[in-house]
DRENDO-1510 file (C-alpha; in Angstrom, 1 decimal, always signed):
<recs>
REC; n; res; u; v; w
REC; 1; MET; +11.4; +8.0; +5.6 .
REC; 2; TYR; +8.4; +6.2; +7.0 .
REC; 3; VAL; +6.9; +4.1; +4.2 .
REC; 4; GLY; +3.9; +1.5; +3.8 .
REC; 5; LEU; +4.6; -1.3; +1.5 .
REC; 6; ASP; +1.8; -3.5; +0.0 .
REC; 7; PHE; +2.5; -7.1; -1.1 .
REC; 8; LEU; +0.5; -9.9; -2.9 .
REC; 9; ILE; +1.2; -13.6; -2.7 .
REC; 10; ASP; +0.2; -15.7; -5.7 .
REC; 11; LYS; -0.9; -19.4; -5.6 .
REC; 12; LYS; +2.7; -20.5; -6.1 .
REC; 13; GLY; +3.7; -18.5; -3.0 .
REC; 14; LYS; +5.6; -15.9; -5.0 .
REC; 15; ILE; +5.7; -12.4; -3.5 .
REC; 16; PHE; +4.8; -9.3; -5.5 .
REC; 17; LEU; +5.5; -5.7; -4.3 .
REC; 18; THR; +2.5; -3.8; -5.5 .
REC; 19; GLU; +3.2; -0.2; -4.3 .
REC; 20; VAL; +5.0; +2.0; -1.7 .
REC; 21; ASN; +3.2; +4.7; +0.0 .
REC; 22; THR; +4.8; +7.6; +1.7 .
REC; 23; GLY; +3.5; +10.6; +3.9 .
REC; 24; LEU; +0.6; +9.2; +6.0 .
REC; 25; PRO; +2.3; +7.0; +8.6 .
REC; 26; GLY; -0.3; +4.2; +8.5 .
REC; 27; GLY; -0.1; +0.5; +9.7 .
REC; 28; ALA; +0.9; +1.0; +13.3 .
REC; 29; GLN; -2.6; +1.3; +14.8 .
REC; 30; GLU; -4.2; -1.5; +12.5 .
REC; 31; TYR; -1.3; -3.7; +13.8 .
REC; 32; ASP; -1.9; -2.7; +17.3 .
REC; 33; PHE; -5.5; -3.5; +17.0 .
REC; 34; VAL; -4.9; -7.1; +15.6 .
REC; 35; TYR; -2.1; -7.6; +18.1 .
REC; 36; ARG; -4.3; -6.7; +21.1 .
REC; 37; GLN; -7.0; -9.1; +19.8 .
REC; 38; ARG; -4.6; -11.8; +19.6 .
REC; 39; PHE; -2.4; -11.3; +22.7 .
REC; 40; ASN; -4.7; -9.2; +24.9 .
REC; 41; LYS; -2.0; -6.6; +25.5 .
REC; 42; PRO; -0.4; -3.6; +23.8 .
REC; 43; SER; +2.0; -4.4; +20.8 .
REC; 44; GLY; +4.4; -1.6; +21.9 .
REC; 45; VAL; +4.6; -0.6; +18.1 .
REC; 46; PHE; +4.1; +3.2; +19.1 .
REC; 47; ASN; +7.0; +3.2; +21.5 .
REC; 48; LYS; +9.1; +1.5; +18.8 .
REC; 49; ILE; +8.4; +4.3; +16.3 .
REC; 50; GLU; +9.1; +7.1; +18.9 .
REC; 51; ASP; +12.3; +5.4; +19.9 .
REC; 52; LEU; +13.5; +5.2; +16.5 .
REC; 53; SER; +12.5; +8.8; +15.5 .
REC; 54; ILE; +14.6; +10.0; +18.7 .
REC; 55; GLN; +17.4; +7.7; +17.7 .
REC; 56; LEU; +17.6; +8.7; +14.1 .
REC; 57; TYR; +16.4; +12.3; +14.2 .
REC; 58; ARG; +16.6; +13.5; +17.7 .
REC; 59; LYS; +13.0; +14.5; +17.8 .
REC; 60; ASP; +9.7; +12.8; +18.6 .
REC; 61; PHE; +7.9; +11.2; +15.7 .
REC; 62; LYS; +5.1; +14.0; +15.3 .
REC; 63; SER; +7.8; +16.7; +15.2 .
REC; 64; TYR; +9.6; +14.5; +12.7 .
REC; 65; ILE; +6.6; +14.3; +10.4 .
REC; 66; ASN; +5.5; +17.9; +10.8 .
REC; 67; GLY; +9.1; +19.0; +10.0 .
REC; 68; LEU; +9.1; +17.5; +6.5 .
REC; 69; THR; +9.5; +20.5; +4.2 .
REC; 70; TYR; +7.1; +18.9; +1.6 .
REC; 71; LEU; +4.2; +17.8; +4.1 .
REC; 72; ASN; +1.6; +20.4; +2.9 .
REC; 73; ASP; +2.2; +19.8; -0.6 .
REC; 74; LEU; +1.9; +16.0; +0.0 .
REC; 75; LYS; -1.4; +16.5; +1.8 .
REC; 76; ARG; -2.8; +18.3; -1.2 .
REC; 77; LEU; -1.6; +15.5; -3.4 .
REC; 78; LYS; -3.0; +12.8; -1.5 .
REC; 79; THR; -6.4; +14.5; -1.4 .
REC; 80; TRP; -6.3; +14.8; -5.1 .
REC; 81; MET; -5.4; +11.0; -5.4 .
REC; 82; ASP; -8.6; +10.2; -3.5 .
REC; 83; GLY; -10.7; +12.1; -6.1 .
REC; 84; GLN; -11.3; +15.2; -3.9 .
REC; 85; GLY; -10.1; +18.8; -4.7 .
REC; 86; SER; -7.9; +19.9; -7.7 .
REC; 87; ILE; -4.5; +18.9; -8.8 .
REC; 88; PRO; -1.7; +20.5; -6.6 .
REC; 89; GLU; -0.4; +23.6; -8.5 .
REC; 90; ARG; +3.0; +23.4; -7.0 .
REC; 91; PHE; +5.1; +20.4; -7.9 .
REC; 92; HIS; +7.4; +18.9; -5.2 .
REC; 93; PRO; +9.9; +16.3; -6.5 .
REC; 94; VAL; +8.6; +13.9; -3.7 .
REC; 95; PHE; +5.6; +13.5; -6.0 .
REC; 96; ARG; +7.7; +11.2; -8.2 .
REC; 97; LEU; +7.7; +8.6; -5.5 .
REC; 98; GLU; +3.9; +8.5; -5.5 .
REC; 99; ASP; +3.8; +7.8; -9.2 .
REC; 100; LYS; +3.4; +4.1; -9.6 .
REC; 101; TRP; +5.3; +4.0; -12.9 .
REC; 102; VAL; +8.3; +5.8; -11.2 .
REC; 103; GLN; +8.1; +3.1; -8.5 .
REC; 104; TYR; +8.2; +0.4; -11.0 .
REC; 105; LEU; +11.2; +1.8; -13.0 .
REC; 106; LEU; +13.0; +2.2; -9.6 .
REC; 107; LEU; +12.2; -1.1; -7.9 .
REC; 108; SER; +11.4; -3.8; -10.4 .
REC; 109; LYS; +15.0; -4.7; -11.3 .
REC; 110; LYS; +15.6; -5.7; -7.6 .
REC; 111; TYR; +12.4; -6.5; -6.3 .
REC; 112; PRO; +9.5; -8.8; -7.8 .
REC; 113; MET; +6.7; -6.7; -9.3 .
REC; 114; ALA; +3.7; -7.5; -11.6 .
REC; 115; ASP; +4.5; -6.9; -15.4 .
REC; 116; THR; +3.6; -3.3; -16.0 .
REC; 117; CYS; +3.4; -0.9; -18.7 .
REC; 118; ILE; +1.8; +2.4; -19.5 .
REC; 119; TYR; -1.7; +2.2; -20.9 .
REC; 120; LYS; -2.1; +4.7; -23.8 .
REC; 121; ASP; -4.1; +2.7; -26.4 .
REC; 122; ASN; -6.0; -0.6; -26.7 .
REC; 123; ILE; -5.2; -3.7; -24.6 .
REC; 124; ALA; -4.0; -5.8; -27.3 .
REC; 125; ASP; -1.5; -3.3; -28.7 .
REC; 126; ILE; +0.4; -2.5; -25.7 .
REC; 127; SER; +3.8; -4.1; -25.5 .
REC; 128; PRO; +2.5; -7.4; -26.7 .
REC; 129; GLY; +4.1; -10.5; -24.9 .
REC; 130; ILE; +5.2; -8.8; -21.6 .
REC; 131; PHE; +2.2; -10.1; -19.5 .
REC; 132; SER; +2.5; -13.3; -17.9 .
REC; 133; THR; -1.2; -13.7; -17.3 .
REC; 134; ASN; -4.3; -13.2; -19.7 .
REC; 135; ARG; -6.2; -11.4; -16.9 .
REC; 136; LEU; -5.0; -7.8; -16.5 .
REC; 137; VAL; -5.3; -4.9; -14.2 .
REC; 138; LEU; -5.8; -1.2; -14.9 .
REC; 139; LYS; -4.8; +1.2; -12.2 .
REC; 140; LYS; -4.2; +5.0; -12.0 .
REC; 141; ARG; -0.5; +6.1; -11.6 .
REC; 142; TYR; -1.6; +8.3; -9.0 .
REC; 143; GLY; -4.3; +6.6; -6.9 .
REC; 144; ARG; -5.0; +4.9; -3.7 .
REC; 145; GLY; -7.8; +3.0; -2.0 .
REC; 146; GLY; -8.7; +1.1; -5.1 .
REC; 147; TYR; -9.9; +4.4; -6.8 .
REC; 148; GLY; -9.8; +3.8; -10.5 .
REC; 149; PHE; -9.1; +0.0; -10.3 .
REC; 150; LYS; -10.3; -2.1; -13.0 .
REC; 151; ILE; -10.0; -5.9; -14.1 .
REC; 152; ILE; -9.8; -6.9; -17.7 .
REC; 153; GLU; -10.8; -10.5; -18.2 .
REC; 154; GLN; -8.8; -11.1; -21.3 .
REC; 155; LYS; -6.7; -9.2; -23.9 .
REC; 156; ASP; -9.1; -7.5; -25.9 .
REC; 157; SER; -8.6; -5.1; -28.9 .
REC; 158; MET; -11.6; -2.9; -27.7 .
REC; 159; ARG; -10.6; +0.2; -25.7 .
REC; 160; VAL; -11.9; +0.4; -22.2 .
REC; 161; ASP; -14.9; +2.7; -22.2 .
REC; 162; GLY; -14.3; +6.0; -20.3 .
REC; 163; LEU; -10.6; +5.2; -19.7 .
REC; 164; PRO; -8.2; +8.0; -20.7 .
REC; 165; LEU; -5.4; +7.5; -23.1 .
REC; 166; ASP; -3.3; +10.2; -21.6 .
REC; 167; GLY; -0.8; +7.9; -19.9 .
REC; 168; SER; -2.4; +8.3; -16.4 .
REC; 169; TYR; -3.1; +4.6; -16.2 .
REC; 170; LEU; -1.0; +1.5; -15.8 .
REC; 171; CYS; -1.8; -1.9; -17.1 .
REC; 172; GLN; -0.3; -4.8; -15.1 .
REC; 173; SER; -0.7; -8.6; -15.0 .
REC; 174; TYR; -3.3; -9.6; -12.6 .
REC; 175; ILE; -2.0; -11.5; -9.4 .
REC; 176; ASP; -4.4; -13.8; -7.8 .
REC; 177; SER; -3.7; -13.2; -4.0 .
REC; 178; SER; -6.5; -15.0; -2.3 .
REC; 179; VAL; -7.2; -17.4; +0.6 .
REC; 180; GLY; -10.2; -19.7; +1.4 .
REC; 181; SER; -12.8; -19.0; +4.1 .
REC; 182; LYS; -16.3; -19.7; +5.1 .
REC; 183; TYR; -17.1; -16.3; +3.5 .
REC; 184; GLY; -15.7; -17.9; +0.2 .
REC; 185; PRO; -12.2; -16.9; -1.5 .
REC; 186; LEU; -11.0; -13.6; +0.1 .
REC; 187; GLN; -8.5; -11.3; -1.7 .
REC; 188; PHE; -5.5; -10.5; +0.6 .
REC; 189; SER; -2.6; -8.2; +0.8 .
REC; 190; LEU; +0.0; -7.7; +3.3 .
REC; 191; ARG; +0.8; -4.3; +4.6 .
REC; 192; ALA; +4.4; -3.8; +6.0 .
REC; 193; ALA; +5.6; -0.5; +7.5 .
REC; 194; ALA; +9.1; +0.5; +7.9 .
REC; 195; PHE; +10.9; +3.6; +9.0 .
REC; 196; SER; +14.3; +4.7; +7.6 .
REC; 197; GLY; +15.7; +1.1; +7.3 .
REC; 198; SER; +14.0; -0.5; +10.4 .
REC; 199; PHE; +10.9; -2.9; +10.1 .
REC; 200; ILE; +8.0; -1.7; +12.2 .
REC; 201; CYS; +5.1; -4.2; +11.7 .
REC; 202; MET; +3.1; -6.4; +9.2 .
REC; 203; PHE; -0.7; -7.2; +9.0 .
REC; 204; ALA; -3.0; -8.6; +6.5 .
REC; 205; ASN; -6.0; -7.1; +4.7 .
REC; 206; LEU; -8.8; -9.7; +3.8 .
REC; 207; SER; -11.7; -8.7; +1.6 .
REC; 208; GLU; -14.5; -10.1; -0.4 .
REC; 209; ASN; -14.1; -7.4; -3.0 .
REC; 210; ILE; -11.7; -7.3; -6.1 .
REC; 211; THR; -9.2; -5.3; -4.1 .
REC; 212; SER; -8.3; -5.7; -0.3 .
REC; 213; ASN; -7.8; -2.0; +0.3 .
REC; 214; HIS; -9.2; -1.1; +3.9 .
REC; 215; GLY; -10.4; -4.6; +4.2 .
REC; 216; ILE; -10.6; -6.9; +7.4 .
REC; 217; ARG; -7.5; -6.2; +9.3 .
REC; 218; THR; -5.9; -9.5; +10.3 .
REC; 219; PHE; -2.8; -10.5; +12.4 .
REC; 220; VAL; -0.1; -12.3; +10.5 .
REC; 221; SER; +1.9; -15.2; +12.0 .
REC; 222; LYS; +4.8; -17.4; +10.9 .
REC; 223; GLY; +4.2; -21.0; +9.8 .
REC; 224; ASP; +4.7; -23.6; +7.1 .
REC; 225; GLU; +1.9; -22.6; +4.6 .
REC; 226; PHE; -0.6; -19.8; +3.6 .
REC; 227; VAL; -3.8; -20.6; +5.5 .
REC; 228; LEU; -6.3; -18.9; +7.8 .
REC; 229; LYS; -6.1; -20.3; +11.2 .
REC; 230; ASP; -9.8; -20.1; +11.6 .
REC; 231; THR; -11.8; -19.9; +8.4 .
REC; 232; SER; -15.0; -19.3; +10.5 .
REC; 233; PHE; -13.5; -16.1; +11.9 .
REC; 234; LYS; -15.7; -13.1; +13.5 .
REC; 235; LYS; -15.4; -9.7; +12.5 .
REC; 236; MET; -15.2; -6.8; +14.9 .
REC; 237; THR; -15.6; -3.0; +14.3 .
REC; 238; ILE; -13.6; -0.7; +16.2 .
REC; 239; ILE; -14.3; +3.1; +16.4 .
REC; 240; LYS; -11.2; +5.0; +17.3 .
REC; 241; LYS; -9.5; +8.1; +15.8 .
REC; 242; ALA; -6.5; +6.8; +14.0 .
REC; 243; TRP; -3.1; +7.5; +15.6 .
REC; 244; GLU; -1.6; +8.6; +12.3 .
REC; 245; ALA; -4.6; +11.1; +11.8 .
REC; 246; ASP; -3.5; +13.3; +14.6 .
REC; 247; ILE; +0.0; +13.3; +13.5 .
REC; 248; PHE; -0.7; +14.0; +9.6 .
REC; 249; PHE; -3.7; +16.1; +9.8 .
REC; 250; GLY; -4.0; +17.4; +13.2 .
REC; 251; ASP; -7.5; +18.8; +13.9 .
REC; 252; SER; -8.0; +19.4; +10.1 .
REC; 253; ILE; -9.2; +15.9; +8.9 .
REC; 254; PRO; -10.9; +16.1; +5.7 .
REC; 255; GLN; -14.6; +15.3; +6.1 .
REC; 256; TYR; -14.5; +12.5; +3.4 .
REC; 257; LEU; -11.8; +10.6; +5.3 .
REC; 258; HIS; -13.6; +10.7; +8.7 .
REC; 259; GLU; -15.0; +7.0; +8.4 .
REC; 260; LYS; -11.6; +5.6; +7.2 .
REC; 261; LEU; -9.8; +7.4; +9.9 .
REC; 262; TYR; -12.1; +6.5; +12.8 .
REC; 263; LYS; -13.4; +3.0; +11.8 .
REC; 264; GLU; -11.5; -0.2; +11.6 .
REC; 265; VAL; -12.9; -3.8; +11.0 .
REC; 266; ILE; -10.6; -6.7; +12.4 .
REC; 267; SER; -10.8; -10.3; +12.7 .
REC; 268; ASP; -10.2; -12.8; +15.5 .
REC; 269; THR; -8.2; -15.2; +13.3 .
REC; 270; GLU; -4.7; -14.9; +11.9 .
REC; 271; LEU; -3.2; -15.4; +8.5 .
REC; 272; THR; -0.2; -17.9; +8.6 .
REC; 273; ILE; +2.4; -17.5; +6.1 .
REC; 274; PRO; +5.7; -19.4; +5.5 .
REC; 275; LYS; +8.5; -18.1; +7.7 .
REC; 276; LYS; +10.8; -17.7; +4.8 .
REC; 277; THR; +8.1; -15.4; +3.2 .
REC; 278; TYR; +7.6; -13.3; +6.3 .
REC; 279; GLN; +11.3; -12.8; +6.7 .
REC; 280; THR; +11.8; -11.8; +2.9 .
REC; 281; ILE; +9.1; -9.0; +3.3 .
REC; 282; VAL; +10.8; -7.7; +6.3 .
REC; 283; ARG; +14.1; -7.5; +4.3 .
REC; 284; TYR; +12.4; -6.0; +1.4 .
REC; 285; ALA; +10.6; -3.3; +3.7 .
REC; 286; GLU; +13.8; -2.4; +5.6 .
REC; 287; GLU; +15.9; -2.0; +2.2 .
REC; 288; ILE; +13.1; +0.1; +0.3 .
REC; 289; SER; +12.6; +2.3; +3.3 .
REC; 290; LEU; +16.4; +3.1; +3.6 .
REC; 291; LEU; +16.5; +3.6; -0.2 .
REC; 292; TYR; +13.6; +6.1; +0.0 .
REC; 293; THR; +15.1; +7.8; +3.0 .
REC; 294; ASN; +18.4; +8.4; +1.1 .
REC; 295; ILE; +17.2; +8.9; -2.4 .
REC; 296; VAL; +18.0; +12.0; -4.4 .
REC; 297; LEU; +14.6; +13.1; -5.7 .
REC; 298; SER; +15.9; +15.1; -8.5 .
REC; 299; GLU; +17.6; +12.1; -10.1 .
REC; 300; LEU; +14.3; +10.2; -10.3 .
REC; 301; PRO; +12.5; +9.7; -13.7 .
REC; 302; GLU; +10.1; +12.3; -14.4 .
REC; 303; CYS; +6.4; +11.6; -13.3 .
REC; 304; TYR; +3.1; +12.0; -14.9 .
REC; 305; LEU; +2.4; +15.2; -13.1 .
REC; 306; GLU; +5.5; +16.9; -14.7 .
REC; 307; ASN; +4.1; +16.4; -18.2 .
REC; 308; ILE; +0.4; +17.6; -18.0 .
</recs>
């Protein structure tokens, strides 16, 4: 299975896995953009993916993706997760892998993740003492792109206005993953892509917003510390149809996704991270993508969609 994994790094340099994305094979084109900016030549990432697909599945990558039996169901789920369209009428077990609570139950015993519980009532009463920070995050169990993301500045006995108490949200410890720049502190996350046990690529997202989703794509290099090589970096906008859009959607790209799938903002700097951190993320990505490839979906815990 092709997966995209998102990581945060706190001020002590500790890695936190935040979520694993399946389906839409993102990451490769963004990486190619920042690699070309850095080295002025193609990254070779697309050839790497094609070679792996032929080696592992004896078919090109587009044929592999379009041959997934659950592809159309997953497209409908992703659209609903984006706040567009209705909830899928048909349930496929692969939907369990998109539930962030199921991800937490599956992965947190082996991989570092933020303290997490299901939000069903007020902030002060949910699993007292499990959180390592006073600042908390609320996020949808099914969601992406920062949709439904909220930050709670402190534990409060008041309920969050407008938030459903049906178990569709998670509460987590807030992880301060930021780096300094001339623009002020920037939130950053690392996106790694892996395919059936093989690491593909990694890049950083930088953002002035509270989340780094679809931020400024930035090359990641190995060094001795977490630092931007040039804090006065320039930003460039690239307009080009995303490589994964053709593979996943063909000619039927939803209108609301056009900007996200045609427009990327990249920087001319690079985020340096310690070599050990880089290697650890590579290992996590390979292990988790192999786990997802071989997992028996019916043996996963039930997800939120099965109980509504």
